[in-house]
DOKOL-698738 format. One line per 8 residues: number of its first residue (from 1); their letters; for each residue x, y, z of N, C-alpha, C. Coordinates in nm, 4 decimals, decimal comma. Each point is the difference from the previous one (the first is absolute). Example, Ala and Ser with C-alpha at 12.3 -4.5 7.8 and 13.67 -1.06 7.14 Angstrom:
REM residues 2
1) as) 1,3190:-0,5690:0,7800:-0,0890:0,1190:0,0000:0,0900:0,1200:0,0000 ~ -0,0350:0,1050:-0,0720:0,0820:0,1190:0,0060:-0,0770:0,1090:0,0730
***
This chain:
REM residues 75
1) mpstildn) 12,7894:9,6721:11,6057:-0,0089:0,1438:0,0016:-0,1261:0,0422:-0,0741 ~ -0,0848:0,0774:0,0626:-0,1231:0,0419:-0,0664:0,0274:0,1075:-0,1058 ~ -0,0993:0,0214:-0,0827:0,0101:0,1042:-0,1015:0,0066:0,1372:0,0651 ~ 0,0656:0,0921:-0,0674:0,0057:0,1383:0,0441:-0,0699:0,0846:-0,1051 ~ -0,0898:0,0877:0,0445:-0,0733:0,0857:-0,0922:0,0398:0,1441:0,0255 ~ 0,0418:0,0672:-0,1046:0,0352:0,1412:0,0069:-0,1017:0,0772:-0,0829 ~ -0,0771:0,0861:0,0642:-0,1001:0,0803:-0,0705:0,0557:0,1369:-0,0354 ~ -0,0549:0,0560:-0,1049:0,0318:0,1371:-0,0413:0,1477:0,0227:-0,0286
9) vkgsdfpk) 0,0599:-0,0915:-0,0734:0,1390:0,0155:-0,0409:0,0011:0,0821:-0,1287 ~ 0,0714:0,1096:0,0005:0,0082:0,0851:-0,1194:0,0798:-0,0720:-0,1086 ~ -0,0457:0,0133:-0,1210:0,0717:-0,0593:-0,1117:0,1437:0,0473:-0,0076 ~ 0,0227:0,1239:0,0378:0,1356:0,0554:-0,0032:0,0907:-0,0610:0,1069 ~ -0,0582:-0,0705:0,0990:0,0800:-0,0639:0,1046:0,0493:-0,1402:-0,0376 ~ -0,0529:-0,0554:-0,1095:0,0434:-0,1330:-0,0419:0,1407:0,0066:-0,0574 ~ 0,0788:-0,1061:0,0206:0,1302:-0,0052:-0,0673:-0,0225:0,0034:-0,1518 ~ 0,0891:0,0657:-0,0723:-0,0156:0,0165:-0,1443:-0,0148:-0,1337:-0,0724
17) iwadkidi) 0,0750:-0,0997:0,0406:-0,0075:-0,1303:-0,0673:-0,1402:-0,0608:0,0129 ~ -0,0642:0,0190:0,1163:-0,1369:-0,0496:0,0180:-0,0968:0,0836:-0,0816 ~ 0,0142:0,1305:0,0087:-0,0911:0,0904:-0,0709:0,0018:-0,0274:-0,1499 ~ 0,1165:-0,0218:-0,0554:0,0110:-0,0293:-0,1424:-0,0601:-0,1357:-0,0347 ~ 0,0194:-0,0949:0,0888:-0,0453:-0,1369:-0,0255:-0,1528:-0,0124:0,0028 ~ -0,0649:0,0747:0,0890:-0,1457:-0,0158:0,0154:-0,0786:0,1267:-0,0351 ~ 0,0622:0,0888:-0,0754:-0,0676:0,1201:-0,0498:-0,0637:0,0842:0,1100 ~ 0,0788:0,0359:0,0984:-0,0459:0,0856:0,1090:-0,0079:0,1452:-0,0493
25) isnktytv) -0,1062:0,0674:0,0369:-0,0156:0,1414:-0,0318:0,0392:0,0801:0,1240 ~ 0,0935:0,0913:-0,0147:0,0614:0,0657:0,1153:-0,0965:0,0824:0,0846 ~ -0,1050:0,0572:-0,0585:-0,0897:0,0843:0,0786:-0,1234:-0,0730:0,0522 ~ -0,0038:-0,1313:-0,0109:-0,1100:-0,0801:0,0546:0,0459:-0,0689:0,1281 ~ -0,0963:-0,0468:0,0798:0,0333:-0,0765:0,1207:-0,0421:-0,1451:-0,0192 ~ 0,0704:-0,0883:0,0695:-0,0201:-0,1432:-0,0168:-0,0067:-0,0697:0,1355 ~ -0,0597:-0,1175:0,0000:0,0051:-0,0902:0,1141:0,0961:-0,1115:-0,0372 ~ 0,0950:-0,0267:0,0872:0,1019:-0,1011:-0,0267:-0,0162:-0,1130:0,1009
33) ivqpqeer) -0,0049:-0,1220:-0,0488:-0,0078:-0,1180:0,0862:0,1283:-0,0797:-0,0185 ~ 0,0696:-0,0236:0,1099:0,1262:-0,0732:-0,0043:-0,0188:-0,1289:0,0788 ~ 0,0327:-0,1122:-0,0635:-0,0105:-0,1278:0,0697:0,1070:-0,0954:-0,0533 ~ 0,0496:-0,0875:0,0876:0,0982:-0,0992:-0,0445:-0,0611:-0,0907:-0,1075 ~ 0,0799:-0,0424:-0,0950:-0,0503:-0,0833:-0,1094:-0,0648:-0,1272:0,0498 ~ 0,0533:-0,0577:0,1066:-0,0572:-0,1261:0,0463:-0,1420:0,0168:0,0531 ~ -0,0416:0,1238:0,0291:-0,1355:0,0241:0,0484:-0,0993:0,0220:-0,1134 ~ 0,0490:0,0211:-0,1215:-0,0909:0,0177:-0,1133:-0,0706:-0,1313:-0,0277
41) qslqkims) -0,1272:0,0085:-0,0248:-0,0763:-0,1199:-0,0301:-0,0551:0,0097:-0,1416 ~ -0,0063:-0,1118:-0,0634:-0,0578:-0,0005:-0,1336:-0,1517:0,0118:0,0117 ~ -0,0616:0,0517:-0,1043:-0,1453:0,0105:-0,0025:-0,0629:-0,1379:0,0167 ~ 0,0591:-0,1002:-0,0616:-0,0538:-0,1359:0,0103:-0,0011:-0,0465:0,1459 ~ 0,1063:0,0262:0,0742:0,0069:-0,0412:0,1406:-0,1038:0,0746:0,0829 ~ -0,0127:0,1297:-0,0242:-0,0984:0,0795:0,0738:-0,1413:-0,0506:-0,0280 ~ -0,0312:-0,0241:-0,1268:-0,1338:-0,0476:-0,0361:-0,0275:-0,1388:0,0585 ~ 0,1009:-0,0852:0,0053:-0,0166:-0,1323:0,0605:-0,0313:0,0112:0,1485
49) eisgkakt) 0,0690:0,0923:0,0688:-0,0265:0,0209:0,1425:-0,1420:0,0522:0,0220 ~ -0,0421:0,0956:-0,0815:-0,1352:0,0548:0,0120:-0,1028:-0,1084:-0,0259 ~ 0,0231:-0,0802:-0,1040:-0,0920:-0,1087:-0,0341:-0,0113:-0,1003:0,1150 ~ 0,1134:-0,0376:0,0574:-0,0015:-0,0950:0,1115:-0,0766:0,0524:0,1197 ~ 0,0224:0,1274:0,0319:-0,0719:0,0605:0,1133:-0,1502:0,0075:-0,0275 ~ -0,0364:0,0339:-0,1236:-0,1417:0,0085:-0,0362:-0,0663:-0,1368:0,0117 ~ 0,0682:-0,1047:-0,0447:-0,0562:-0,1355:0,0079:-0,0197:-0,0436:0,1439 ~ 0,0963:0,0324:0,0879:-0,0155:-0,0394:0,1409:-0,1137:0,0754:0,0674
57) rgmtpdvl) -0,0368:0,1144:-0,0561:-0,1117:0,0789:0,0548:-0,1320:-0,0333:-0,0669 ~ 0,0009:-0,1022:-0,0863:-0,1244:-0,0468:-0,0601:-0,0316:0,0526:-0,1392 ~ 0,0933:0,0656:-0,0625:-0,0249:0,0511:-0,1348:-0,0009:-0,1157:-0,0986 ~ -0,1034:-0,0040:-0,0801:-0,0113:-0,1000:-0,1058:-0,0337:0,0741:-0,1303 ~ 0,0124:-0,0678:-0,1136:-0,0387:0,0646:-0,1252:-0,1458:0,0495:0,0026 ~ -0,0895:-0,0776:0,0609:-0,1406:0,0414:0,0077:-0,0176:0,1267:0,0835 ~ 0,0702:0,0079:0,1127:-0,0078:0,1186:0,0852:0,0544:0,1213:-0,0752 ~ 0,1117:-0,0164:-0,0691:0,0590:0,1091:-0,0757:-0,0935:0,0475:-0,1106
65) enilgeki) -0,0621:-0,0930:-0,0708:-0,0952:0,0376:-0,1043:-0,1172:0,0773:0,0587 ~ -0,0453:-0,0404:0,1167:-0,1099:0,0687:0,0667:0,0410:0,1427:0,0378 ~ 0,1215:0,0165:0,0515:0,0497:0,1323:0,0379:0,0132:0,0894:-0,1235 ~ 0,0572:-0,0543:-0,1067:0,0236:0,0782:-0,1216:-0,1256:0,0206:-0,0835 ~ -0,0976:-0,0883:0,0191:-0,1232:0,0110:-0,0771:0,0146:-0,0445:-0,1439 ~ 0,1006:-0,0816:-0,0266:0,0202:-0,0493:-0,1360:0,0697:-0,1352:0,0033 ~ -0,0170:-0,0728:-0,1076:0,0605:-0,1318:-0,0138:0,1491:0,0154:-0,0261 ~ 0,0809:-0,0820:0,0650:0,1448:0,0052:-0,0173:0,0401:-0,1039:-0,1037
73) kyr) 0,0848:0,0417:-0,0928:0,0513:-0,0907:-0,1014:0,1335:-0,0526:0,0462 ~ 0,0166:-0,1302:-0,0001:0,1246:-0,0628:0,0427:0,0805:-0,0411:-0,1203 ~ 0,1321:0,0073:0,0150:0,0880:-0,0418:-0,1092:0,0277:-0,1464:0,0075
***
């Protein structure tokens, strides 16, 4: 199931338990993204996927340094 995005949700439309939990202001509008937990990805997984795709497209530390215009420090 893909994520669902609800734009312009009034703070006053949130259930009270949610509003109290996340400090919703009733006269402001919010964007709400709803997705099943199994679809959430960790930052580490996302960064690994990006890194893998960049490497297959020819990205190397030297190319990245050239793009950024500065030397990269590795840990």
